[in-house]
N, C-alpha and C positions, 0 to 999 in steps of 0.2 A: 258402316264396318268402317269407312276411310278416315272419320275421324276417331274412331278406335287406332287405327294402326298410328297414326300421328301420333296420338298419344301412349302406344306402345315404342313408338323411336323415342319421345323425350323421355319415358323413364327408364330406356337402355341406356341413353348418356347419360342420367342420372347417378346409375348404381353406378357406368363405366366411373364415374370422376369419384363415387364411394371406394372402388378398385384402387385407383391413384391415390390417395389420401391413405390407404391400410398399407401402401406400397410405402409411401413415405415416413412409415412408423421405423422399417427396417435401418437400422442403428447407423452405417456407415451411408444410408441414403440421407438421411434427416438433416446436412448441414448443406445437402445440395440447393441453387439457387430455385430450381422449380421446386421443390419443397418447401419453400421458404412462406411463411404468415401471407405476406403479400399475395405471391405466385397461387396461393390457396384458395385465399379470397377473390381474386380476378375472376380464376376458373368458378368456383362457387356461385358468382355475380352472373358469370354468362349463360350458367345453368338453371338459373333460375329465369331471365331472358328467356332462354330458349321454351322451360316449362310454362310459362305462367301464359306466354302467349299460343304455343298448341293447345292447354288448357283452358283457355279464358277465351281467349280470339284478342286481336288486338288491341278493339277497343275497350275492352273489359280489365284488359292488362295494362292496360297506361293508365287507366284512374285506379289501379289498385297502386302503380306503382307510385302517381303523383300525390296519394292520401298516405301511405306509408312511409312516402321515403318524406315527407314534410312533416308529418306530425313528429318520425324517431329524429330529423333536426331541429324543430320547433324544441322539443322535449330538452333535449341537448346543450341546445342552447341556452332556454332558461334555468338548467340546472348550473352550467358554466359561469354564467352571471348572479344568480343567485343561491344558489346553495339545493334546489329544490328543485325535479324529487329527489334526483341520482346522492346529491355531496355536492361539494367542491371543488375541482380536480380541472388538470389544463392537461388537453393532449399534446405530444412529444412528438417529432417529426417523422416517426418510423413508418407511417401508414400514407407519406404522400403527400402530397397535392390537398390544400384546404380553402372551404367555401368561408373565411370569418375565420373561426377556434375552431372547426371542426373537419377533420379530414373528409375529404369528400366520399370515400367509401364507406364513412360509416350510417349514413342515409342509404345504400345500397346496400348494408348489411343489414342494418333494418328491414328492408324490403324482400330481402331474397331470405331472410329469416321468418319472417313475416311471413310469407307463401307459404314456405313449404311445413310451416307448423300448422299452417290455416288448413290444409289439403288432407294433415291427417288424421285432426284431430274437430275441427269443425272452430267458428269463430268462438263456442262459449269453454272450449278449455284452449284453447291458443294461448292466454296467457301464462297457465300455467306451464305448460310444455315448455314456454317461452324461458322462463324462470327456472325449468331444471337444466338448459343448457346454458345458460347463465350461472349458475353456483359452480359449471366446469371452468369457462371461460373465463371469466375473470380472475378469481383469483391467479392463473397463469397469463396473463396477463398484463396484471397492476402491478405500475414499476418501470413497466417498457413500454405500453402503448399508451399512458396516461398517467400521470402525477395527482394521487390524492392531495387537499390539501385541509382534511380533516380528520378526525382519529378512525383506526377502522378496528372491526372488531372480528374479520375472518378471512383467514390468510390474504393479507393486503386490501380487505376490501371494508367499508361500514354497510352496516345490513343496512340502510338508505338506500344504497346502491342495487340491491336487489327487491326492495319495494317499489324504485323507479322504475327498474324494470318490466316491474310488474304492472304499474298505472301502467305506463307507456306502451306496451303491449296490446292492455285491455283497452286502451281510447283507439289502438289501432284495429284491433279486433272489431269495437263496436262499428267505428265508420264505416267499415268497408261491408261489414253486415247489411248496414240499411242502404248503402248504395251499390253493391254488387251482391248480387245472390247466387250465393254457394252453393252448386249440387254437386251430389256425386263423392264428398269428402269421406278421407275413412276408409279410401281404401288400402288393401291391404302392402299393395307399391309403397306409399305415401309413407304410413307407418311403419314400414323396412325401411326407408331412408332418410324417415327419422332418428330411429332406433340405433342404426347405424352411424351415422354422424354424430351424432349425441357420445357414442361409446369411441369412436375414434378420438374424439376430443378429452375423453378420460383419462386413456391410453397415452397421450400427450401430458396429461397432468401427473401422471404414475413416473415419465419420464424427469418430470422435475421435482422430484420427493414429493408432489401433492396427493399425499394418499387419501387425506381422509376429503379433499374434493372430488377427488376421482369416484371414493367409494359411497358420498351420497348423492353425486349427480348419477352415477350408473345405477343406484338403485331406484330411485326414484323413476328415470328415462326408461328401466325395464320396467316398471311397474304400470305405468301408464301408458305401456306400447301392450305390453300383455293385456293389460285390461280392457284393452279396445278392440284386442282381435279377438279374445273371445266374445265381448262383448255383440263385438259385428257377427261370428260364426253363431251366435244365439240366435240372432236378431234372422238370418239367413233358416237358420233348422226351422226357427218356428214357422217364419213363412211356407217357407217346403210343407209342414204340415199341413198347415190351416188349408193351403193349393189341396193337398191330396185331402182333405177330410172337407172341402164344398165338391170333389170329385164324384168323389163317391155320394 
């Protein structure tokens, strides 16, 4: 019961963060420093640190961070030097301090998004859920946070970028699944967090007149979230019916 209460507090904090980013969608607040991309990203990382520590425990959360951040960083570094798997690009100085050619926040964001995606959908579906988020993120940030040196096909991004996101997410997912045994993923809280976080990004796309990326990402995010919510309810209903049959 004590652990359950701690997790509830962690998710409450996560949903306060969701309320905060939606508040930042109010037109006359969008330009405020506290709703800037950097500030929002810092708070997301802090929410991830809190949630992962509470849900996984300090030891497993630390292992998860090292695996996901290291893989994310190395894959980005590989792509910057070779063009694979994302394509050839360079980061601007918009995200602040860097480790080599990569802003410190990038591996932190890989860890944060990976954790919340796995909590919502499990290791198997995590790469797809990450890809759906990226279909909204990258068209908005391309040319602002990084600059491509290869031809682009999808609203300022090359198709290889999305392939790279899926591949990198799959490697992170497989690595953490082998080392960390995730249990209890797919909770309604985790799925709703993913859903609301993704839709907030799509709203930001609309502000930037990126209507197609907003629509595509929203449909996919809603479909995946709804499918898991319905699937989880069906499983609970089947389990309840089986228990009742066994009691009879």
